[in-house]
N, C-alpha and C positions, 0 to 999 in steps of 0.2 A: 225411760230412755236408756240407751246403752251406748257406750263409747267404742265398741268394736272388739274384734278377736274373740267372739263368743261362739261362733258356729263351726269353725275348722280348728283342728288341733292335732294331737298325737295320733288320732285314728285315721289320718290321711283323708283322701278325697275319693276313695273308691266307694263301693256299695255301702260299707259300714260307715264311712265318714259322712256320706250324703244322708244316710238314714238317721244318723245322730243329729246332723244339722237340721233336717226336716223336723225331727222330734222337738228340738230346742225352740225352733221358730214357732211351732205349734203351741208350746207352753208359754212363750212370750206373748203370743196373741191372747191366750186365755187370761194371762195376768194383767192385760191391759197395756202392755208396752206399745208404743206408737212410733217414736223416732229412734232409729238405730243407725249409728255411724258404722261404716264399713272399715274393718281393720285389715292390716297387711296379711294376716293369716286367713281371713275370710276369703281373700281374693285367690286363694289356692283352689277353691271350689269353682266349678264351671259357672260362669257369669249368668247364663240363661237359667240355670237351676237356682242360683241364689236369688235372682229377681222374681222368679215364678213362686218360690216358696214364701218369700217375704210378702208378696202381693196377696197370696192365698190367706195369710194370717193377719192382714191389715197392718203390716209393718212398712214404714217409710224409710227406705235406705238412703243415706246421704254420704257423699264423698266428693268434695269439690275438686280435688286434684287428681282424679283418675280419668284418663283420656284414652280414646280409641279413634283413630282417623281424625284427630284434631277436635273431637267432640267429647263432651263429658258423658261418661257411662251412667252416672248417678246424679241425682239432684245435688247441687252444691249446698243448699240449705232449705229449711222449711220454717214457716212462721206459724206458731200456735198461740191461741188465746187461752191463757191459763188463769182462771179466776179474775178475769178482767185485765190481766197483764199480757201485753203483746211481746212474746219471746221469740227471738230468732235463734234457731239451732243450726250451727255450721258443722259439717263433717270434714275432717282432714285426716288423710292416711299418712303414716310414717313412711318416708322414702329412704331412710338411712340404710336399709338392708337390700336395696335394689340390686346391687352388684353381686350379692350372694345367692340370689334366687334364680331359678330357671327362667329363660326368656318367655314372656307371655305376649299375647296379642294386644296388650294395653300398656300405657305408660303412666307412671306415678310422678307427677310434676312436683317441683319445689314448693313446699307448704308456704314459705314466706311470700313468694311472688304471688301465689294464688290468693292468699288472704288480703294482700295489698290491693289486688284487682277487685276483690269483692267489697271493699270498704265503701266505695262510692255507690255501688249498686244497693247495698243494704241501707245506706243512709236515706235513700229515697223511700224505703219501707217504713222508716221511723219507728223501729221497735223500742219498747221500754227496756229490754234487757237482751244482751247478746251473749249466747252460750256456745262455747267451742267444745265439740265432742271429738276426742282424738286418742290414738294409740301411741303418740309420741312420748318417749320417756320424760319423766318429770324434770331431770337436769337439763335436757335439751329445750324443753318447753319453757322453762323459766327464762332462759336467755332469749328465746324467740319472741315472747310476748312483751319484752321491754320496749319494743317499738310498735306495739299493737295495743295501745291503751284504750281503744274503743271496744275491745273484747273484755267484758266485765267478769265473766266466769269461764273457766276451762275445766272440763271433767275428763280425767284420764281413764284408760281402759282397764286398769288393774294390774299393770306390769310392775314388778317390784313389790316393796312393802306398802301397806296401806297408810294413807295420810289421815290420821285421826283429826287433825286440825288443819283448816285451809292454809295454804301458803299464799303469800302475796308478792307479785313481781310486776313492776311497772303499772300498777293499778288493776291488774288481773288477779282474781282470786282462783287459786288452783285447788281442785278437790279430786279425791280418788275414791273408788269403791273398795270392797274387800277383794283381794286377789283371787283369781281362779274360780270365781263364782261361789265362794264360800260364805257369802253374806250379801246384804243389801245396804246401799247407802241412801240416807234420807237427808237431803239438803234443805235447810230453811233459810230463805232469803227475804229480808225486809227492805223494801224500797221507800224512798221519800217521795213526796208529790212530784218532785223534779225528775224522778227516775234514778236517783243515786242510791247505791247500796248503803243502808244504815247499819245493818247487822247481817252476818252470815254464819251459819254453823253447819257442821257435817257430822251427822250421827251414823256410825257404822254398826249395823245389826248383824252380828255373826250368827250363822246358822249352826248352832251346836246341838248336842244331843238333847238338850232341854226343849228344843223347838220341835213340836210334833210333826211327823212327816205326812204328806198328803198321800193317803192310801191309794187313790186312783192313779196318781202319777207314779208312785212306787211300783205298782203293778205293771204299768206300761214300760217302765225302765227294765224290769225283770224280763218282760217279753222281748224287748229289744236286745238285751244281752244274750238271752237264750237263742235268738235267731242266728247270731254270729259266733257264739261260743258254746257249742253243744258238747264238746269233749270235756270229760271230767278229768281232773288232775289228781293223781294219787302220789303222795310223797312218803318216803320211808321215814321211820321214826328217828329223830336226831340221836345219834349214839352217845353224845355228851350228856344230853338230858336223861337218857336211859341209865347211864352210869351213875349220875347223881341220884336218881330214884332208887337204884339198887343199893347205893351206899347209905341212903337215908333209911331204907328198910333194915339193913344190917345193923345200923346204930340202934334202931328201935329194938331189935331182937336182943342185941347185946345189953341194952339197958334193962330190958325185962328179965334177962337171965345172965348174970355175970359169967356163968360157966360157958364153955364153948358150945354147948348144945341146949336147945330149948325145944322140948316136945319133938325130939327126933330130927330137928332141922339144924344143921351145922351153921355156925356163924363164921364170918371171915376172920379167923384169928391170926392169919399170916400177915395181915396188913398190906396185901398186894394193892397196887394202884389200879383202880377199875378202868381208868382211861387208857393206861398202857396195855391192859389185858385186851381191851377192845381193838386197839391198833394191831396187836399180835394176831388177832383172829381175822384181820383184814376187814373189819367192819367199817374202817374209815372210808372204804370205797362207797359205802352207802350214803355217806354224808352229803346232803344237798342234792341227791339225784332224784329225778322225778320220771315217772312213766305215764303214758297217756293211753286211754282206751279209745 
């Protein structure tokens, strides 16, 4: 499962942004993801594109409080049978940034009101466990769930710092994954026969260098990058690093031959500052510049 804001981001929603989103949804499908909540950033993508790519890869998009013409655009929730346990997954989109975003042809309704309306509907389904998937920040969510004790688990979308240990607020256990997709969260939940949570843990697996990369996926990433970034960037050598390197070589020569000359190569006996010399020559203009072919 995923709690949102995974498909759209800094790359925008043009050709590159859509290609990136399609690639990620494809990988989600391969990894066996099924339930994916829609995040506020994901909604920057064209809705038809988002739905089409999700369906193509077997992903069920949920977002209870996203409306168009008084109708929900996405499913409000899905119910899955996991190991004999009936789990209801609800998707809720953060509406706190509505006024800062360009006007869209849809509306993000108040999460509190939407969840209160869903309570009775879900009660008829009699799930063993109710899980909320959302991109609402942890601080806001903690206050919100105080009046929603029927939601037993809430999983954040990875905004802010990772929560290594579950938080508890009003009977709801709040979990989070590793931010920015740099890891995977593995939640273990033990239920009693009555359906109460007996024990819950949140193991965050960070994808560091010791985790081998998937060669096939890495190849696809390189192909995707090369499609949109064909220009090679050449940078001039940093003059400060060059000065340090020259000073290091002079010290080595001076150490090897205390006299001012070693094998015909004169050392810097004047003690001039290599940094000032570089500035005098105008080399500072090179610092940090880059040219493209």
